[in-house]
C-alpha positions as CSV (number, residue, x, y, z in Angstrom):
1,M,81.0,95.8,101.2
2,G,82.7,94.8,98.0
3,T,86.0,94.2,96.3
4,I,88.1,95.9,93.6
5,T,90.8,94.2,91.5
6,T,94.0,96.2,91.1
7,T,96.2,96.3,87.9
8,D,98.3,93.4,89.2
9,G,95.3,91.2,89.9
10,T,95.0,91.7,93.6
11,E,91.5,91.7,95.1
12,I,91.1,94.4,97.8
13,F,88.1,94.0,100.2
14,Y,86.4,97.1,101.4
15,K,83.4,98.3,103.5
16,D,81.4,101.3,102.3
17,W,78.6,102.5,104.5
18,G,76.4,105.6,104.6
19,S,76.4,108.8,102.7
20,G,77.8,112.3,103.0
21,Q,81.4,113.5,103.1
22,P,83.6,110.4,102.8
23,I,86.1,109.3,105.6
24,V,88.5,106.7,104.4
25,F,90.2,104.6,107.2
26,S,93.6,102.8,106.7
27,H,94.3,100.2,109.3
28,G,97.5,99.2,111.1
29,W,99.7,96.2,110.8
30,P,98.8,93.3,110.8
31,L,95.1,94.0,111.2
32,S,92.1,94.7,108.9
33,A,89.3,97.1,108.3
34,D,87.5,95.5,111.3
35,D,90.0,97.4,113.6
36,W,88.0,100.6,112.8
37,D,84.6,99.2,113.9
38,A,84.3,101.9,116.7
39,Q,85.1,104.7,114.3
40,L,82.9,103.4,111.4
41,L,79.8,103.1,113.5
42,F,80.4,106.5,115.2
43,F,81.0,108.4,112.0
44,V,78.2,106.8,109.9
45,Q,75.8,107.8,112.7
46,H,77.1,111.4,112.4
47,G,76.2,111.7,108.8
48,F,79.5,110.6,107.1
49,R,80.1,108.0,104.4
50,V,82.7,105.7,105.9
51,I,85.1,103.4,103.9
52,A,87.7,101.0,105.2
53,H,89.7,98.4,103.2
54,D,91.8,95.4,104.0
55,R,95.3,96.1,102.9
56,R,96.7,93.6,100.4
57,G,97.7,90.4,102.2
58,H,95.6,91.4,105.2
59,G,92.1,90.4,106.3
60,R,89.9,89.4,103.4
61,S,92.1,90.8,100.6
62,T,94.3,88.6,98.4
63,Q,97.3,87.0,100.1
64,T,99.7,88.1,97.5
65,S,103.3,86.9,97.5
66,D,104.7,90.3,96.6
67,G,103.9,94.0,96.7
68,H,104.1,94.5,100.4
69,D,105.6,97.9,100.3
70,M,104.4,101.5,100.7
71,D,104.3,102.1,96.9
72,H,101.8,99.3,96.4
73,Y,99.8,100.2,99.6
74,A,99.4,103.8,98.3
75,A,98.6,102.6,94.8
76,D,95.9,100.3,96.1
77,L,94.4,103.1,98.1
78,A,94.4,105.3,95.0
79,A,92.7,102.6,93.0
80,L,90.0,102.3,95.7
81,T,89.3,106.1,95.8
82,E,89.2,106.2,92.1
83,H,86.8,103.2,91.8
84,L,84.5,104.8,94.3
85,D,85.0,108.2,92.8
86,L,85.6,109.8,96.2
87,Q,85.8,113.6,96.3
88,D,86.6,115.9,99.3
89,A,87.7,112.8,101.3
90,I,89.1,112.8,104.8
91,H,91.8,110.1,105.1
92,V,92.5,108.6,108.6
93,G,95.5,106.3,109.1
94,H,96.5,104.4,112.2
95,S,100.1,103.2,112.6
96,T,101.2,101.6,109.3
97,G,98.0,103.1,107.9
98,G,99.3,106.5,108.7
99,G,102.3,105.8,106.5
100,E,100.0,104.6,103.8
101,V,97.9,107.8,103.9
102,V,101.0,110.1,103.8
103,H,102.5,108.2,100.9
104,Y,99.2,108.1,99.0
105,I,98.6,111.8,99.3
106,A,102.2,112.7,98.4
107,Q,102.4,110.3,95.4
108,H,98.9,110.5,94.0
109,G,98.0,114.1,94.7
110,E,95.5,116.1,96.7
111,A,92.7,116.5,94.1
112,R,90.4,114.1,95.9
113,V,91.6,114.9,99.5
114,A,90.2,117.5,101.9
115,R,92.1,116.5,105.1
116,A,94.1,113.8,106.7
117,V,94.6,112.4,110.2
118,L,97.6,110.4,111.5
119,I,97.0,108.3,114.6
120,S,99.9,106.7,116.4
121,A,101.5,106.7,112.9
122,V,104.9,105.5,111.8
123,P,106.1,108.6,109.9
124,P,108.6,110.2,109.5
125,I,110.7,106.9,109.8
126,M,110.9,104.4,112.6
127,V,114.3,102.7,112.1
128,Q,117.5,104.3,113.5
129,T,119.7,105.8,110.8
130,E,122.4,108.5,110.7
131,S,119.8,111.1,109.9
132,N,117.3,109.6,112.4
133,P,119.4,108.8,115.5
134,G,116.3,108.7,117.8
135,G,114.8,105.8,115.9
136,L,114.7,102.2,117.0
137,P,117.6,99.9,116.1
138,K,117.0,97.6,113.1
139,S,117.6,94.7,115.4
140,V,114.2,95.5,117.0
141,F,112.4,94.9,113.7
142,D,114.6,91.9,112.9
143,D,113.4,90.4,116.1
144,L,109.7,91.0,115.2
145,Q,110.3,89.1,112.0
146,A,112.0,86.3,113.9
147,Q,109.1,86.0,116.3
148,L,106.6,86.0,113.5
149,A,108.4,83.3,111.6
150,A,108.9,81.1,114.7
151,S,105.2,81.2,115.8
152,R,102.9,83.7,114.4
153,T,100.0,82.6,116.6
154,D,102.0,83.0,119.8
155,F,103.4,86.3,118.7
156,Y,100.0,87.6,117.8
157,R,98.8,86.7,121.2
158,A,101.7,88.4,123.1
159,L,101.7,91.7,121.3
160,P,98.1,92.8,122.0
161,S,98.3,91.3,125.5
162,G,101.2,93.7,126.3
163,P,102.6,96.8,124.6
164,F,100.0,97.4,121.8
165,Y,97.2,98.4,124.1
166,G,99.4,99.2,127.2
167,Y,98.0,96.2,129.0
168,N,101.5,95.6,130.5
169,R,101.3,98.9,132.4
170,P,100.5,98.8,136.2
171,G,96.9,99.2,137.0
172,V,95.6,98.6,133.4
173,E,93.0,95.9,133.2
174,P,93.4,93.9,130.0
175,S,90.3,93.1,127.9
176,E,90.4,89.5,126.8
177,A,87.9,90.3,124.0
178,V,90.1,93.1,122.6
179,I,93.1,90.8,122.7
180,E,91.2,87.9,120.9
181,N,89.9,90.3,118.3
182,W,93.4,91.5,117.5
183,W,94.6,87.9,117.2
184,R,91.6,87.0,115.0
185,Q,92.3,89.9,112.6
186,G,96.0,89.1,112.5
187,M,95.6,85.4,111.8
188,M,93.1,86.2,108.9
189,G,96.0,87.8,106.9
190,G,99.0,86.2,105.2
191,A,102.2,85.5,107.0
192,K,104.3,86.6,104.0
193,A,102.5,89.9,103.8
194,H,103.0,90.5,107.5
195,Y,106.6,89.5,107.5
196,D,107.4,91.8,104.6
197,G,105.2,94.5,106.0
198,I,107.5,94.9,109.0
199,V,110.2,96.2,106.6
200,A,107.7,98.5,104.9
201,F,106.5,100.2,108.1
202,S,109.9,100.4,109.8
203,Q,112.3,101.4,107.0
204,T,110.2,103.6,104.7
205,D,111.3,107.2,105.0
206,F,108.3,109.5,104.7
207,T,110.2,112.8,105.3
208,E,109.8,114.1,101.7
209,D,106.2,112.9,101.5
210,L,105.3,114.9,104.6
211,K,106.8,118.0,103.2
212,K,104.7,117.8,100.0
213,I,101.3,117.7,101.8
214,T,99.4,121.0,101.9
215,V,96.0,119.9,103.2
216,P,95.3,120.2,106.9
217,V,96.6,117.2,108.8
218,L,95.8,116.3,112.4
219,V,98.6,114.2,114.1
220,M,97.2,112.3,117.2
221,H,99.6,110.3,119.4
222,G,99.8,108.9,122.9
223,D,102.9,109.7,124.8
224,D,103.0,106.2,126.2
225,D,103.0,104.5,122.8
226,Q,105.3,101.5,123.2
227,I,105.1,100.5,119.5
228,V,105.8,103.8,117.7
229,P,107.6,105.9,120.3
230,Y,106.2,109.4,120.5
231,E,109.3,111.6,120.5
232,D,110.6,110.2,117.2
233,S,107.3,110.3,115.4
234,A,104.4,112.7,116.0
235,P,106.2,115.9,116.8
236,L,108.6,115.4,113.9
237,S,105.8,114.7,111.5
238,A,103.8,117.7,112.6
239,K,106.8,119.9,112.1
240,L,107.5,118.6,108.6
241,L,103.8,119.1,107.5
242,Q,102.9,122.4,105.9
243,N,99.6,122.5,107.7
244,G,100.0,120.1,110.6
245,T,98.3,120.1,114.1
246,L,99.7,118.0,116.9
247,K,97.5,116.6,119.6
248,T,99.2,114.6,122.3
249,Y,97.5,112.2,124.7
250,P,99.2,111.7,128.1
251,G,99.4,108.0,129.0
252,F,97.5,106.7,125.9
253,P,98.8,103.5,124.2
254,H,99.5,102.7,120.6
255,G,96.0,101.1,120.1
256,M,94.2,104.1,121.5
257,P,91.5,104.2,118.7
258,T,90.2,101.0,120.4
259,T,90.9,101.5,124.1
260,Q,90.1,105.2,124.1
261,A,87.6,105.2,121.2
262,E,85.2,107.7,122.9
263,T,87.9,110.3,123.3
264,I,89.5,109.8,119.9
265,N,86.2,109.8,118.1
266,A,85.0,113.0,119.8
267,D,88.3,114.8,119.1
268,L,88.3,113.6,115.4
269,L,84.7,114.9,114.9
270,E,85.5,118.3,116.5
271,W,88.5,118.7,114.3
272,I,86.7,117.7,111.1
273,R,83.9,120.1,111.8
274,S,86.3,123.0,112.8
């Protein structure tokens, strides 16, 4: 574990375990590198070097006032990969982290990148526009910001208790420990970063980024994702990618790397080794 300092003075916390081909994990909003625990332990035990960082304003990284946008997220990831001199890296991004990975590869090049994986990821674009009529209305994201501003602690309890992990579905047994861990990670970060981050993950258009990527990309998405709706994300991203593979999980929720870690990890490993 360590930190790097970016050109604008932001300290980025990261974990770096093991040896072998590096797998770099980019977490979702408003969480931290801890959200990848199940993947980090699994892949380090399978002979990989695993790296996960806390995005600026999240977890143990600096709670900066500004820079909560995809350009800065991608630049921070580039700074980390350069600092660690990673080569032939596999980049895995969940949710907002998927957008970060796509933007990083498209903006900073593929010289250090072997493959990428997008899990329940926000690309191509979440918000409804003329060119994206299937997206969610901007009012949905305005409401998220309003709930965060009104009571972040309550909001961060309600989201994992319901749609994030699909615990609001009939017959699904909620895990209090998983809910509390989500809340813990969220409350570690900065309210300003999380508030601004809602705009970053919902309004950034990754269409052109996706078109630029030539390395193999696995797109994994549950068809019962209540946070990033399936039909307006995964199939569209897979089609825009030059070398994309779509894998759909019937009934899986947005937070499937946690709730269905065994399945996700096994499928990831199989694809990486293919």
